[in-house]
C-alpha distance (Angstrom), angle and dihedral (degrees) to the residues before:
residue distance angle dihedral
M1 . . .
P2 3.90 . .
E3 3.84 111.9 .
S4 3.79 92.0 -123.8
T5 3.79 91.3 63.5
I6 3.88 95.9 54.0
P7 3.80 110.7 99.7
R8 3.79 114.3 -122.2
A9 3.82 108.4 -103.4
L10 3.77 125.9 -147.2
D11 3.84 112.5 -101.3
I12 3.83 111.5 -118.9
F13 3.79 87.4 -144.4
Q14 3.83 94.1 55.5
K15 3.79 93.7 95.1
C16 3.80 89.7 62.5
D17 3.85 91.1 64.9
G18 3.81 89.9 62.9
F19 3.77 94.5 53.6
G20 3.77 104.1 96.4
R21 3.80 104.4 135.1
A22 3.79 95.9 96.8
H23 3.83 91.6 51.0
E24 3.79 89.8 49.9
L25 3.77 91.1 55.0
Q26 3.74 92.0 45.3
A27 3.79 89.9 52.9
L28 3.87 88.3 50.7
G29 3.83 91.0 50.8
I30 3.82 92.6 -121.5
Y31 3.78 102.9 101.6
P32 3.83 103.9 130.0
Y33 3.85 104.4 -174.2
F34 3.75 138.0 92.6
I35 3.83 94.0 19.6
P36 3.79 109.2 170.7
L37 3.76 116.6 -133.1
H38 3.81 115.5 -141.5
G39 3.73 93.3 -166.1
S40 3.80 143.1 -5.2
E41 3.77 138.2 -156.6
G42 3.78 94.1 173.4
T43 3.80 101.7 -108.0
E44 3.84 92.3 40.7
V45 3.75 132.0 39.4
E46 3.77 136.8 -171.4
V47 3.84 122.1 -128.2
A48 3.75 118.5 179.9
G49 3.81 92.8 -27.6
K50 3.82 93.9 -45.1
R51 3.82 122.7 113.8
L52 3.79 117.2 -140.0
I53 3.78 134.5 -178.6
M54 3.78 106.0 -114.1
I55 3.80 112.0 -130.6
G56 3.76 97.3 147.9
S57 3.83 99.1 72.8
N58 3.82 130.5 104.6
N59 3.80 89.1 -145.5
Y60 3.82 86.5 117.5
L61 3.79 98.1 167.3
G62 3.80 96.7 36.6
L63 3.78 93.4 -121.3
T64 3.78 99.7 135.1
H65 3.81 90.0 88.8
H66 3.80 98.4 31.1
P67 3.91 110.5 130.5
K68 3.83 93.5 -130.6
V69 3.82 93.2 51.4
R70 3.87 92.5 46.1
E71 3.82 91.3 47.6
A72 3.79 93.3 49.4
A73 3.81 90.3 51.7
Q74 3.82 92.8 48.4
E75 3.76 92.6 47.7
A76 3.84 90.8 51.2
I77 3.79 90.6 53.6
R78 3.82 90.6 49.9
R79 3.85 89.3 52.2
Y80 3.72 104.6 36.0
G81 3.83 106.9 15.3
T82 3.78 127.3 -122.8
S83 3.83 99.0 -60.6
C84 3.83 143.4 22.8
S85 3.80 87.7 -141.8
G86 3.79 92.5 -149.2
S87 3.76 146.6 54.2
R88 3.74 126.7 -79.0
F89 3.78 88.3 -115.9
L90 3.87 94.2 61.5
N91 3.81 123.1 15.6
G92 3.79 103.3 -21.4
T93 3.90 102.8 85.5
L94 3.79 115.5 110.0
E95 3.78 129.9 -174.8
L96 3.77 84.7 -113.3
H97 3.80 91.8 61.9
E98 3.77 92.5 51.3
E99 3.82 92.9 45.9
L100 3.77 90.5 50.8
E101 3.83 91.5 49.8
R102 3.78 92.4 51.0
R103 3.79 91.1 48.4
L104 3.77 93.4 48.2
A105 3.79 94.0 48.6
T106 3.76 89.2 54.3
F107 3.75 94.5 43.1
M108 3.81 93.1 51.0
G109 3.81 93.5 43.9
Q110 3.83 93.4 -118.0
E111 3.78 131.8 125.3
A112 3.80 97.2 -117.8
A113 3.79 144.3 0.7
L114 3.83 136.6 -155.6
C115 3.78 126.0 -158.3
F116 3.82 123.8 -141.9
S117 3.81 128.6 -169.4
T118 3.84 94.8 -106.7
G119 3.82 137.6 7.7
F120 3.77 89.2 -114.1
Q121 3.81 91.5 55.1
T122 3.80 90.1 47.8
N123 3.77 92.7 62.0
L124 3.79 92.6 40.8
G125 3.81 92.4 51.4
A126 3.82 100.7 37.5
I127 3.85 97.6 47.3
S128 3.81 96.7 41.0
A129 3.88 90.8 47.1
I130 3.79 97.9 51.8
C131 3.86 99.8 35.3
G132 3.79 124.2 63.4
K133 3.79 141.0 175.1
D134 3.83 95.0 -75.0
D135 3.78 93.5 51.8
V136 3.79 135.8 85.1
V137 3.83 125.6 -131.6
L138 3.74 117.2 -164.3
C139 3.79 108.3 -157.6
D140 3.85 130.1 -176.8
R141 3.77 109.8 -119.2
E142 3.82 92.5 -124.7
N143 3.81 97.2 48.2
H144 3.80 117.1 132.2
A145 3.82 117.7 -81.6
S146 3.80 90.7 -112.4
I147 3.86 89.3 62.5
I148 3.82 91.2 46.6
D149 3.82 91.2 50.7
G150 3.75 92.5 43.7
C151 3.80 88.7 54.4
R152 3.79 90.8 49.4
L153 3.81 91.8 51.5
S154 3.78 91.8 52.0
F155 3.83 94.6 66.8
A156 3.80 85.5 -139.8
D157 3.78 122.4 139.5
V158 3.81 98.7 -90.0
R159 3.82 115.1 -157.0
K160 3.80 117.5 -178.4
F161 3.84 118.9 -152.2
R162 3.74 126.0 -157.9
H163 3.76 114.5 -86.6
N164 3.77 112.5 -74.2
D165 3.88 88.6 -21.6
L166 3.82 106.9 147.5
T167 3.83 93.7 -175.0
D168 3.81 91.2 55.5
L169 3.75 91.1 44.5
E170 3.76 92.2 51.6
G171 3.78 91.0 49.5
H172 3.80 89.8 57.4
L173 3.82 91.2 46.0
Q174 3.82 91.7 52.0
R175 3.84 92.5 51.6
A176 3.82 92.9 46.4
H177 3.86 90.6 46.6
A178 3.77 90.7 51.7
Q179 3.75 90.3 51.3
K180 3.83 90.0 50.0
R181 3.80 92.5 -122.9
A182 3.82 126.2 156.4
V183 3.81 108.0 -116.8
L184 3.77 135.3 -156.8
I185 3.85 118.0 -168.7
V186 3.84 112.0 -154.9
V187 3.83 121.6 -169.8
D188 3.79 138.1 158.0
G189 3.77 108.6 -114.7
L190 3.83 91.9 -149.5
F191 3.77 113.1 18.9
S192 3.76 110.4 -131.2
M193 3.82 101.5 -140.6
M194 3.85 106.6 36.5
G195 3.78 93.6 30.2
D196 3.83 92.8 -134.2
L197 3.80 127.0 139.6
A198 3.78 127.2 -121.8
P199 3.85 113.1 -116.4
L200 3.77 89.1 -110.9
P201 3.85 100.3 170.1
E202 3.81 91.3 55.8
I203 3.80 93.0 42.3
R204 3.89 90.2 49.8
A205 3.78 88.7 51.0
L206 3.76 92.1 51.2
A207 3.74 93.2 47.4
D208 3.80 91.4 51.7
H209 3.80 92.3 47.2
Y210 3.80 93.9 52.3
G211 3.79 97.7 36.0
A212 3.89 94.7 -112.4
R213 3.70 127.4 144.0
L214 3.83 122.3 -122.5
M215 3.78 127.6 -140.3
V216 3.84 118.8 -173.8
D217 3.80 121.7 -164.1
E218 3.80 103.8 -144.9
A219 3.81 96.6 179.0
H220 3.77 95.7 127.0
A221 3.78 97.2 30.9
V222 3.80 107.1 46.5
G223 3.84 110.6 100.1
V224 3.85 90.0 18.7
L225 3.83 110.2 55.1
G226 3.72 132.4 51.5
N227 3.83 133.0 38.5
H228 3.85 90.6 -77.8
G229 3.87 97.9 27.1
R230 3.81 94.1 -102.2
G231 3.75 92.8 135.5
A232 3.76 143.0 -115.5
A233 3.86 93.2 -29.9
E234 3.75 91.2 58.7
H235 3.86 90.9 42.5
C236 3.84 88.5 55.3
G237 3.81 95.2 40.8
I238 3.81 99.6 -117.6
H239 3.83 135.1 120.1
P240 3.83 116.9 -134.6
D241 3.82 121.9 -150.0
L242 3.81 89.3 -130.2
V243 3.77 128.6 16.2
M244 3.81 127.3 -167.4
G245 3.76 128.6 -161.3
T246 3.70 141.0 170.8
F247 3.87 136.0 -137.0
S248 3.77 95.7 -148.1
K249 3.73 96.3 80.9
S250 3.85 123.7 35.3
F251 3.80 90.2 3.2
A252 3.82 93.1 61.3
S253 3.82 93.2 -138.7
L254 3.81 140.5 76.5
G255 3.78 127.8 -89.1
G256 3.75 140.4 57.7
F257 3.87 142.1 -124.6
I258 3.74 143.1 -151.9
A259 3.79 122.0 -149.3
G260 3.73 131.4 -169.8
P261 3.87 143.8 99.7
A262 3.78 113.1 -4.4
K263 3.76 93.2 -122.6
V264 3.77 92.5 53.3
V265 3.78 94.6 47.3
H266 3.89 88.7 48.1
F267 3.81 88.6 53.2
M268 3.75 90.9 50.8
R269 3.80 92.5 49.4
H270 3.83 87.5 64.0
H271 3.84 99.6 35.8
A272 3.74 109.9 34.2
R273 3.81 104.7 104.5
S274 3.80 94.9 -166.0
L275 3.83 88.2 59.0
I276 3.78 99.8 40.5
F277 3.82 95.0 46.4
S278 3.82 100.2 38.5
A279 3.79 130.7 81.2
S280 3.79 110.8 -104.5
I281 3.83 125.8 -107.1
T282 3.83 110.3 -73.2
P283 3.80 116.6 -104.7
A284 3.80 90.6 -112.6
S285 3.77 91.8 52.9
A286 3.78 93.7 49.6
A287 3.83 92.1 47.6
A288 3.78 91.8 47.0
A289 3.81 90.8 51.8
L290 3.82 91.6 50.2
A291 3.81 91.9 49.6
S292 3.77 90.9 48.4
L293 3.77 90.2 51.2
D294 3.80 90.1 53.8
L295 3.74 88.4 54.3
I296 3.78 95.0 44.5
E297 3.85 88.7 54.5
A298 3.78 95.0 44.2
K299 3.80 103.4 40.6
P300 3.82 112.4 46.1
E301 3.83 88.1 162.5
M302 3.85 88.4 78.9
R303 3.79 94.1 66.0
R304 3.81 91.8 43.7
R305 3.79 89.3 52.3
V306 3.78 96.2 50.5
L307 3.80 93.4 49.2
Q308 3.80 91.5 48.2
L309 3.84 89.8 52.0
A310 3.79 92.4 48.6
H311 3.79 91.5 48.3
R312 3.77 90.7 50.0
V313 3.84 92.2 52.0
R314 3.85 92.3 42.6
T315 3.83 92.4 54.7
G316 3.78 92.2 40.0
L317 3.72 95.2 53.5
A318 3.78 92.0 45.1
A319 3.81 89.8 52.7
L320 3.84 89.2 53.0
G321 3.78 89.6 54.2
F322 3.77 104.6 -99.3
S323 3.75 120.6 137.8
T324 3.77 108.2 -119.8
A325 3.79 133.6 179.6
G326 3.78 139.8 -169.7
T327 3.75 135.4 71.4
L328 3.74 135.2 -71.4
A329 3.79 89.7 -112.4
S330 3.79 94.3 65.6
P331 3.80 137.7 88.0
I332 3.89 87.3 -151.0
V333 3.76 120.6 93.6
P334 3.79 114.5 -175.6
V335 3.83 120.1 -164.7
I336 3.77 109.3 -153.2
V337 3.79 115.8 -143.4
G338 3.87 100.9 158.3
D339 3.73 101.5 -156.5
Q340 3.80 116.0 81.6
E341 3.86 98.6 -142.2
R342 3.85 93.7 43.8
M343 3.84 88.3 49.4
L344 3.78 92.0 50.9
R345 3.77 92.2 47.8
L346 3.79 89.6 52.3
W347 3.79 90.1 48.8
K348 3.83 89.7 53.3
V349 3.84 94.2 49.6
L350 3.80 89.9 46.1
F351 3.93 88.0 51.5
D352 3.79 89.5 49.0
C353 3.79 90.0 49.4
G354 3.82 90.0 55.4
L355 3.80 103.8 -96.3
F356 3.83 123.6 122.9
T357 3.79 106.6 -149.9
N358 3.83 136.3 159.3
A359 3.79 121.8 -104.9
V360 3.84 108.0 -147.8
T361 3.78 126.2 -167.1
Q362 3.84 139.2 145.9
P363 2.94 132.0 -6.6
A364 3.86 91.2 23.7
V365 3.84 90.3 56.5
P366 3.80 130.8 20.9
A367 3.80 120.2 -91.0
G368 3.72 112.5 -77.4
Q369 3.86 92.7 23.2
D370 3.80 97.1 92.1
L371 3.76 107.8 156.9
I372 3.80 150.4 172.9
R373 3.72 107.0 -117.8
T374 3.78 115.6 -150.2
S375 3.74 125.9 -178.9
F376 3.79 131.0 -178.5
I377 3.77 138.8 -133.7
A378 3.88 126.6 -142.7
S379 3.79 88.8 -129.4
H380 3.82 96.0 56.6
T381 3.72 108.5 119.6
D382 3.86 124.7 -127.3
E383 3.79 87.7 -114.9
Q384 3.83 91.1 54.9
I385 3.84 90.1 50.7
E386 3.76 89.5 49.9
Q387 3.82 88.5 53.3
V388 3.83 92.0 48.3
L389 3.75 90.9 57.5
T390 3.74 94.6 42.7
R391 3.81 92.8 50.9
F392 3.76 94.3 45.2
A393 3.83 86.9 55.0
E394 3.79 90.9 51.8
A395 3.78 92.6 45.5
G396 3.84 91.8 47.5
R397 3.81 90.5 53.6
R398 3.83 94.4 45.0
T399 3.81 92.1 51.7
G400 3.79 94.6 42.9
L401 3.79 93.8 -116.6
L402 3.75 90.7 117.2
S403 3.77 131.1 40.2
N404 3.77 117.3 -126.0
R405 3.77 113.5 -75.1
P406 3.78 134.8 -178.8
P407 3.83 114.5 -77.5
N408 3.80 92.0 -113.6
S409 3.83 95.4 52.0
A410 3.75 93.7 102.3
S411 3.81 93.1 52.4
Q412 3.75 90.7 48.5
A413 3.79 90.7 50.5
A414 3.69 90.4 50.1
G415 3.73 91.7 57.4
R416 3.75 93.9 -117.7
């Protein structure tokens, strides 16, 4: 066919030309993403020769630099090498993986557990394996992106309910029950941006009443909440049908797991595509997660410490005049700004003041809820927490978010 007769097609790359927001923020000097760290000691990091207090990490228990965790990872490399070079389904299963799964099942109070290469892949694989086109998934609107994408991959009828809205959830349950549909309710136990808890006792009661199954994502709660560190479900006194967790936070590693009835986990082993077609967790990651689990079980004072520090900062920031959110049972302390550009300018001043925080905007939070996400580590010192409050006070004044206050207001707010 002559070239002149071929209709001009749209270029798939054309959408990239219209994406200029990141370049605009870079030009303004307030672009907060993809910042390379030149060094890390857990509670402090180095960026371009500047030391900052890290309050943007999910290393809640401070185990990424713990000697036992590092030694376990190094020993695993000496024994197994740096990679399994294959999927769990074929050549990539180690004794370490199976030991970790047995330990996690026992720890979480479930019959069995299955490890995936990342937490994101865990939700993708678990939800899409167990839910199909004839099923209904009820999903909180503010669930993590990995849950949303897992629901999409399942081909199930996905119905989102308003955040933590039990009336809306029950309405969806009633309709699905009337249609005689099998239902899975999926919620984050501890929501990662706002730091609030799902109303798990009430959701469990609704699930039981309507014959639905309940899956709780404990990514940000496992290791931190509950009498034994099992997460938000233990904290709230309920037992989920399925529980998901990650290793990239309290477990100081990389990977994820799903735990539940043995027959369900067995089914997922043979149907979860993100497990079957992905390389398995590296030996070092598996060993680090096991060593972290040892410490989580042996040292409950770590989770008490991180929650105490977060509470101290939350009350201190509120006393300074910042708008905070979340629950007392959370290591996450969001500072709500509302306007994207004001939030980014606050982030930049905090950075210049020596604090590494997270700038959060859509789609991670609803429009108008732009925030600075801070999160705390059990190994933060009292002096570092004092500096956090002092520097927030300075940044608040410099950006006009706070009125001028006496120099000692941050110390008073911290209860020092």
